[in-house]
DSSP file (Angstrom, degrees, kcal/mol; ACC not computed):
  #  RESIDUE AA STRUCTURE BP1 BP2  ACC     N-H-->O    O-->H-N    N-H-->O    O-->H-N    TCO  KAPPA ALPHA  PHI   PSI    X-CA   Y-CA   Z-CA
    1    1 A X     >        0   0    0      0, 0.0     4,-2.3     0, 0.0     5,-0.2   0.000 360.0 360.0 360.0 -43.3   -2.4    4.0   10.6
    2    2 A X  H  >  +     0   0    0      1,-0.2     4,-2.7     2,-0.2     5,-0.2   0.861 360.0  55.1 -62.0 -35.2   -2.5    6.7    7.9
    3    3 A X  H  > S+     0   0    0      2,-0.2     4,-2.2     1,-0.2    -1,-0.2   0.909 108.7  47.1 -64.9 -40.7    0.4    8.6    9.6
    4    4 A X  H  > S+     0   0    0      2,-0.2     4,-2.5     1,-0.2    -2,-0.2   0.921 112.8  49.8 -65.1 -44.3    2.6    5.4    9.4
    5    5 A X  H  X S+     0   0    0     -4,-2.3     4,-2.2     1,-0.2    -2,-0.2   0.937 111.8  47.0 -60.6 -47.7    1.6    4.8    5.8
    6    6 A X  H  X S+     0   0    0     -4,-2.7     4,-2.5     1,-0.2    -1,-0.2   0.854 110.9  52.4 -65.9 -34.9    2.4    8.4    4.8
    7    7 A X  H  X S+     0   0    0     -4,-2.2     4,-2.3    -5,-0.2    -1,-0.2   0.935 109.8  49.1 -63.7 -43.9    5.7    8.3    6.7
    8    8 A X  H  X>S+     0   0    0     -4,-2.5     5,-2.5     1,-0.2     4,-0.7   0.898 111.9  49.1 -60.8 -40.7    6.6    5.1    4.8
    9    9 A X  H ><5S+     0   0    0     -4,-2.2     3,-0.8     3,-0.2    -2,-0.2   0.943 111.7  48.2 -65.1 -47.7    5.7    6.8    1.5
   10   10 A X  H 3<5S+     0   0    0     -4,-2.5    -1,-0.2     1,-0.2    -2,-0.2   0.882 120.6  37.1 -57.6 -40.0    7.8    9.9    2.3
   11   11 A X  H 3<5S-     0   0    0     -4,-2.3    -1,-0.2    -5,-0.2    -2,-0.2   0.403 106.5-124.8 -95.9   0.9   10.8    7.8    3.3
   12   12 A X  T <<5 +     0   0    0     -3,-0.8    64,-2.2    -4,-0.7     2,-0.3   0.927  56.9 154.8  52.1  50.1   10.3    5.1    0.6
   13   13 A X  E   < -A   75   0A   0     -5,-2.5    15,-0.6    62,-0.2    62,-0.3  -0.835  43.5-115.1-109.5 146.5   10.2    2.4    3.3
   14   14 A X  E     - B   0  27A   0     60,-2.6    58,-2.6    -2,-0.3     2,-0.4  -0.351  26.6-146.7 -73.1 157.0    8.6   -1.0    3.0
   15   15 A X  E     -AB  71  26A   0     11,-2.3    11,-2.6    56,-0.2     2,-0.6  -0.966   9.0-142.3-123.8 143.2    5.7   -2.0    5.2
   16   16 A X  E     -AB  70  25A   0     54,-2.6    54,-2.7    -2,-0.4     2,-0.4  -0.939  29.4-170.6 -97.5 125.1    4.6   -5.3    6.7
   17   17 A X  E     -AB  69  24A   0      7,-3.0     7,-2.7    -2,-0.6     2,-0.9  -0.963  23.5-149.3-122.6 130.8    0.9   -5.4    6.7
   18   18 A X  E     +AB  68  23A   0     50,-2.6    49,-2.6    -2,-0.4    50,-0.9  -0.875  30.1 174.8 -96.5 104.1   -1.5   -7.9    8.3
   19   19 A X  E >   -AB  66  22A   0      3,-2.8     3,-1.5    -2,-0.9    47,-0.2  -0.952  67.8 -19.0-120.1 116.2   -4.4   -7.9    5.8
   20   20 A X  T 3  S-     0   0    0     45,-2.0    -1,-0.2    -2,-0.5    46,-0.1   0.904 127.6 -55.3  51.0  43.9   -7.2  -10.4    6.4
   21   21 A X  T 3  S+     0   0    0     44,-0.3     2,-0.5     1,-0.2    -1,-0.3   0.637 116.2 116.7  65.1  17.7   -4.9  -12.4    8.5
   22   22 A X  E <   -B   19   0A   0     -3,-1.5    -3,-2.8    27,-0.1     2,-0.5  -0.972  62.0-135.4-116.2 129.5   -2.3  -12.6    5.7
   23   23 A X  E     +B   18   0A   0     -2,-0.5    26,-3.1    -5,-0.2     2,-0.3  -0.721  30.1 175.6 -87.4 124.6    1.1  -11.0    6.2
   24   24 A X  E     -BC  17  48A   0     -7,-2.7    -7,-3.0    -2,-0.5     2,-0.5  -0.930  26.2-144.4-127.9 149.4    2.3   -9.1    3.2
   25   25 A X  E     +BC  16  47A   0     22,-2.9    21,-2.5    -2,-0.3    22,-1.5  -0.978  34.2 175.6-113.6 125.4    5.4   -6.9    2.6
   26   26 A X  E     -BC  15  45A   0    -11,-2.6   -11,-2.3    -2,-0.5     2,-0.7  -0.914  40.6-130.0-133.8 152.9    4.6   -3.9    0.3
   27   27 A X  E     -BC  14  44A   0     17,-2.8    17,-2.1    -2,-0.3     2,-0.4  -0.924  39.8-140.1 -91.3 111.3    6.0   -0.8   -1.2
   28   28 A X  E     + C   0  43A   0     -2,-0.7    15,-0.2   -15,-0.6   -16,-0.1  -0.612  31.4 167.8 -80.9 131.9    3.3    1.7   -0.3
   29   29 A X  E     -     0   0A   0     13,-2.2    68,-1.4    -2,-0.4     2,-0.3   0.779  59.9 -21.9-110.0 -43.7    2.5    4.3   -3.0
   30   30 A X  E     -DC  96  42A   0     12,-1.8    12,-3.2    66,-0.2     2,-0.4  -0.869  42.6-139.5-169.9 137.9   -0.7    6.0   -1.9
   31   31 A X  E     +DC  95  41A   0     64,-0.7    63,-2.7    -2,-0.3    64,-0.7  -0.808  36.8 173.8 -90.0 141.5   -3.7    5.7    0.4
   32   32 A X  E     -DC  93  40A   0      8,-2.9     8,-3.1    -2,-0.4     2,-0.4  -0.967  32.1-119.9-145.2 160.6   -6.9    7.0   -1.3
   33   33 A X  E     -DC  92  39A   0     59,-2.4    59,-1.6    -2,-0.3    58,-0.5  -0.860  28.1-137.4 -99.4 136.1  -10.6    7.2   -0.7
   34   34 A X    >   -     0   0    0      4,-2.7     3,-1.6    -2,-0.4    56,-0.1  -0.349  32.5-100.5 -79.7 170.4  -12.9    5.6   -3.3
   35   35 A X  T 3  S+     0   0    0      1,-0.3    -1,-0.1    54,-0.2    55,-0.0   0.802 127.4  56.9 -62.8 -25.8  -16.0    7.3   -4.5
   36   36 A X  T 3  S-     0   0    0      2,-0.1    -1,-0.3     1,-0.0    -3,-0.0   0.565 123.2-108.3 -81.3  -8.0  -18.0    5.2   -2.0
   37   37 A X  S <  S+     0   0    0     -3,-1.6     2,-0.2     1,-0.3    -2,-0.1   0.455  70.2 142.3  97.9   1.7  -15.8    6.5    0.8
   38   38 A X        -     0   0    0     -5,-0.0    -4,-2.7     1,-0.0     2,-0.5  -0.541  48.6-131.3 -74.3 139.7  -13.7    3.4    1.5
   39   39 A X  E     -C   33   0A   0     -6,-0.2    24,-2.7    -2,-0.2    25,-0.5  -0.835  30.9-177.7 -93.0 129.4  -10.0    4.1    2.3
   40   40 A X  E     -CE  32  62A   0     -8,-3.1    -8,-2.9    -2,-0.5     2,-0.6  -0.968  24.4-139.1-131.2 140.5   -7.7    1.9    0.3
   41   41 A X  E     -CE  31  61A   0     20,-3.2    20,-2.1    -2,-0.4     2,-0.6  -0.901  16.7-155.7 -99.0 118.7   -3.9    1.5    0.3
   42   42 A X  E     +CE  30  60A   0    -12,-3.2   -13,-2.2    -2,-0.6   -12,-1.8  -0.842  33.8 145.7 -93.0 123.6   -2.5    1.2   -3.3
   43   43 A X  E     -CE  28  59A   0     16,-1.5    16,-2.7    -2,-0.6     2,-0.6  -0.918  52.0-111.9-151.0 172.8    0.9   -0.7   -3.1
   44   44 A X  E     -CE  27  58A   0    -17,-2.1   -17,-2.8    -2,-0.3     2,-0.5  -0.968  33.2-141.0-112.9 115.2    3.2   -3.1   -4.9
   45   45 A X  E     +CE  26  57A   0     12,-2.9    12,-1.4    -2,-0.6    11,-0.7  -0.661  23.0 176.7 -81.4 125.4    3.5   -6.4   -2.9
   46   46 A X  E     -     0   0A   0    -21,-2.5     2,-0.3    -2,-0.5   -20,-0.2   0.711  62.3 -14.3-101.2 -24.5    7.1   -7.7   -3.0
   47   47 A X  E    S+C   25   0A   0    -22,-1.5   -22,-2.9     2,-0.1    -1,-0.3  -0.980  85.9  67.8-164.8 170.6    6.7  -10.7   -0.8
   48   48 A X  E    S-C   24   0A   0     -2,-0.3     7,-0.4   -24,-0.2   -24,-0.3  -0.611  78.7 -23.2 110.8-168.9    4.5  -12.5    1.7
   49   49 A X        -     0   0    0    -26,-3.1     2,-0.3    -2,-0.2   -24,-0.1  -0.324  56.4-175.5 -80.8 162.2    1.1  -14.3    1.7
   50   50 A X        -     0   0    0      1,-0.1     4,-0.1    -2,-0.1   -27,-0.1  -0.969  30.0-141.6-153.4 163.0   -1.6  -13.7   -0.8
   51   51 A X  S    S-     0   0    0     -2,-0.3    -1,-0.1     2,-0.2     3,-0.1   0.864  92.7  -9.7 -92.9 -49.0   -5.2  -14.6   -1.7
   52   52 A X  S    S+     0   0    0      1,-0.3     2,-0.5     0, 0.0    -2,-0.1   0.770 124.5  41.4-120.6 -50.1   -5.1  -14.9   -5.5
   53   53 A X  S    S-     0   0    0      5,-0.1    -1,-0.3     4,-0.0    -2,-0.2  -0.928  74.0-129.7-117.2 123.8   -1.9  -13.7   -7.2
   54   54 A X        -     0   0    0     -2,-0.5    -5,-0.1    -4,-0.1     2,-0.1  -0.339  48.1 -62.3 -69.8 151.3    1.6  -14.4   -5.8
   55   55 A X  S    S+     0   0    0     -7,-0.4    -9,-0.2     2,-0.1     2,-0.1  -0.353 104.0  63.8 -71.0 157.5    4.0  -11.4   -5.4
   56   56 A X  S    S+     0   0    0    -11,-0.7     2,-0.3    -9,-0.1   -10,-0.2   0.439  87.9 104.1 -79.7 142.2    5.3   -9.4   -6.9
   57   57 A X  E    S-E   45   0A   0    -12,-1.4   -12,-2.9    -2,-0.1    -2,-0.1  -0.968  75.4 -69.3-171.2 167.4    2.1   -7.8   -8.0
   58   58 A X  E     -E   44   0A   0     -2,-0.3     2,-0.4   -14,-0.2   -14,-0.2  -0.378  45.3-167.0 -67.3 147.4   -0.2   -4.9   -7.3
   59   59 A X  E     -E   43   0A   0    -16,-2.7   -16,-1.5    -2,-0.1     2,-0.5  -0.890  10.9-176.2-144.7 107.4   -2.0   -5.0   -4.0
   60   60 A X  E     -E   42   0A   0     -2,-0.4     2,-0.4   -18,-0.2   -18,-0.2  -0.931  13.9-175.4-104.3 124.9   -4.9   -2.8   -3.1
   61   61 A X  E     -E   41   0A   0    -20,-2.1   -20,-3.2    -2,-0.5     2,-0.3  -0.977  26.3-126.2-127.7 129.8   -6.0   -3.2    0.6
   62   62 A X  E >   -E   40   0A   0     -2,-0.4     3,-1.6   -22,-0.3   -22,-0.3  -0.555  19.7-137.2 -68.2 129.9   -8.9   -1.6    2.4
   63   63 A X  G >  S+     0   0    0    -24,-2.7     3,-1.3    -2,-0.3    -1,-0.2   0.812 102.7  63.3 -61.3 -29.6   -7.6    0.0    5.5
   64   64 A X  G 3  S+     0   0    0    -25,-0.5    -1,-0.3     1,-0.2   -24,-0.1   0.704 102.3  50.9 -68.4 -18.1  -10.6   -1.3    7.5
   65   65 A X  G <  S+     0   0    0     -3,-1.6   -45,-2.0   -46,-0.0     2,-0.6   0.365  87.9  97.5 -99.5   4.3   -9.3   -4.9    6.7
   66   66 A X  E <   +A   19   0A   0     -3,-1.3   -47,-0.2    -4,-0.3     3,-0.1  -0.838  46.2 179.2 -92.8 120.8   -5.7   -4.1    7.9
   67   67 A X  E     +     0   0A   0    -49,-2.6     2,-0.3    -2,-0.6    -1,-0.1   0.701  67.3   7.5 -97.7 -20.3   -5.3   -5.3   11.5
   68   68 A X  E     -A   18   0A   0    -50,-0.9   -50,-2.6     2,-0.0     2,-0.3  -0.986  56.7-167.0-156.2 155.4   -1.6   -4.2   11.9
   69   69 A X  E     -A   17   0A   0     -2,-0.3     2,-0.4   -52,-0.2   -52,-0.2  -0.992   5.6-166.7-145.0 132.4    1.1   -2.3   10.0
   70   70 A X  E     -A   16   0A   0    -54,-2.7   -54,-2.6    -2,-0.3     2,-0.5  -0.984  18.4-135.4-127.7 127.1    4.8   -2.2   10.7
   71   71 A X  E     -A   15   0A   0     -2,-0.4   -56,-0.2   -56,-0.2     2,-0.2  -0.684  27.8-152.7 -80.2 124.4    7.3    0.3    9.2
   72   72 A X  E     -     0   0A   0    -58,-2.6    -1,-0.0    -2,-0.5   -58,-0.0  -0.537  22.2-129.1 -95.5 161.7   10.4   -1.6    8.1
   73   73 A X  E    S+     0   0A   0     -2,-0.2     2,-0.2   -60,-0.1    -1,-0.1   0.572  81.7 102.3 -83.2 -10.7   13.9   -0.3    7.8
   74   74 A X  E     -     0   0A   0    -60,-0.1   -60,-2.6   -61,-0.0     2,-0.2  -0.516  57.7-164.0 -73.1 140.1   14.1   -1.7    4.2
   75   75 A X  E     -A   13   0A   0    -62,-0.3     2,-0.3    -2,-0.2   -62,-0.2  -0.729  13.0-142.5-119.9 170.5   13.6    0.9    1.5
   76   76 A X        -     0   0    0    -64,-2.2     3,-0.1    -2,-0.2     0, 0.0  -0.970   9.6-143.4-131.4 150.0   12.9    1.0   -2.2
   77   77 A X  S    S-     0   0    0     -2,-0.3     2,-0.3     1,-0.2    -1,-0.1   0.966  74.6  -2.4 -78.7 -56.0   14.3    3.3   -4.8
   78   78 A X  S    S-     0   0    0    -66,-0.0    -1,-0.2     1,-0.0     3,-0.1  -0.938  77.6 -96.8-136.3 153.5   11.5    4.1   -7.2
   79   79 A X        -     0   0    0     -2,-0.3   -51,-0.0     1,-0.1   -50,-0.0  -0.281  61.9 -74.1 -64.2 159.7    7.9    3.0   -7.6
   80   80 A X    >   -     0   0    0      1,-0.1     3,-2.2   -53,-0.1    -1,-0.1  -0.242  46.5-116.4 -51.6 141.4    7.1    0.3  -10.0
   81   81 A X  T 3  S+     0   0    0      1,-0.3    -1,-0.1    -3,-0.1    -2,-0.1   0.772 114.0  53.8 -57.3 -26.2    7.4    1.5  -13.7
   82   82 A X  T 3  S+     0   0    0      2,-0.1     2,-0.3     0, 0.0    -1,-0.3   0.362  77.8 124.1 -91.1   7.0    3.6    1.0  -14.3
   83   83 A X    <   -     0   0    0     -3,-2.2     2,-0.6     1,-0.1     3,-0.1  -0.536  44.0-165.3 -69.1 126.3    2.6    3.0  -11.3
   84   84 A X    >   -     0   0    0     -2,-0.3     3,-1.8     1,-0.1    -1,-0.1  -0.855   9.1-176.1-116.2  93.0    0.2    5.8  -12.4
   85   85 A X  T 3  S+     0   0    0     -2,-0.6    -1,-0.1     1,-0.3    -2,-0.0   0.654  83.2  54.3 -65.6 -14.8   -0.1    8.3   -9.6
   86   86 A X  T 3  S+     0   0    0     -3,-0.1    -1,-0.3     3,-0.0    -3,-0.0   0.182  73.7 144.4-105.3  16.5   -2.7   10.3  -11.5
   87   87 A X    X   -     0   0    0     -3,-1.8     3,-1.5     1,-0.2    -4,-0.0  -0.288  53.4-133.2 -56.9 137.3   -5.1    7.4  -12.2
   88   88 A X  T 3  S+     0   0    0      1,-0.3    -1,-0.2     3,-0.0    -3,-0.0   0.651 100.6  72.9 -67.3 -14.6   -8.7    8.6  -12.1
   89   89 A X  T 3  S+     0   0    0      1,-0.2     2,-1.5   -55,-0.0    -1,-0.3   0.687  76.1  84.6 -75.2 -14.6   -9.7    5.7   -9.8
   90   90 A X    <   +     0   0    0     -3,-1.5     3,-0.3     1,-0.2    -1,-0.2  -0.686  63.2 179.2 -85.3  88.5   -7.8    7.4   -7.0
   91   91 A X        +     0   0    0     -2,-1.5     2,-0.4   -58,-0.5    -1,-0.2   0.952  68.7   5.9 -59.8 -60.0  -10.8    9.6   -6.0
   92   92 A X  E    S-D   33   0A   0    -59,-1.6   -59,-2.4    -3,-0.2     2,-0.3  -0.934  77.0-151.1-132.5 108.3   -9.3   11.5   -3.0
   93   93 A X  E     -D   32   0A   0     -2,-0.4   -61,-0.2    -3,-0.3     3,-0.1  -0.603   9.9-167.9 -83.3 134.7   -5.5   10.9   -2.4
   94   94 A X  E    S-     0   0A   0    -63,-2.7     2,-0.3     1,-0.4    -1,-0.1   0.880  72.7 -25.6 -89.6 -45.2   -4.3   11.3    1.2
   95   95 A X  E     -D   31   0A   0    -64,-0.7   -64,-0.7   -90,-0.0    -1,-0.4  -0.949  69.2-176.9-159.9 159.9   -0.5   11.2    0.4
   96   96 A X  E      D   30   0A   0     -2,-0.3   -66,-0.2   -66,-0.2   -67,-0.1  -0.994 360.0 360.0-158.9 160.0    1.5    9.8   -2.4
   97   97 A X              0   0    0    -68,-1.4   -67,-0.1    -2,-0.3   -18,-0.1   0.440 360.0 360.0 -72.8 360.0    5.0    9.2   -3.9
């Protein structure tokens, strides 16, 4: 799963993610480990289902709660303007834009 996420990030391609049985389309920015050791995908959700806030919006998803991930042919140009790749909450980054 991490390999597909990192490929999408390198190629700036959207992903379809099945997260807690909800299908989301996201711009993946970086997977990271929290201080507690959980792996999380930090992304910008552009469309799809949601729990609380409709897209477009930030979407952090625990990798353990992702049941499938599909690399799309759709691309994005640049990360969202408010994306902060150096945020201190990203404890250990696996790959990033």
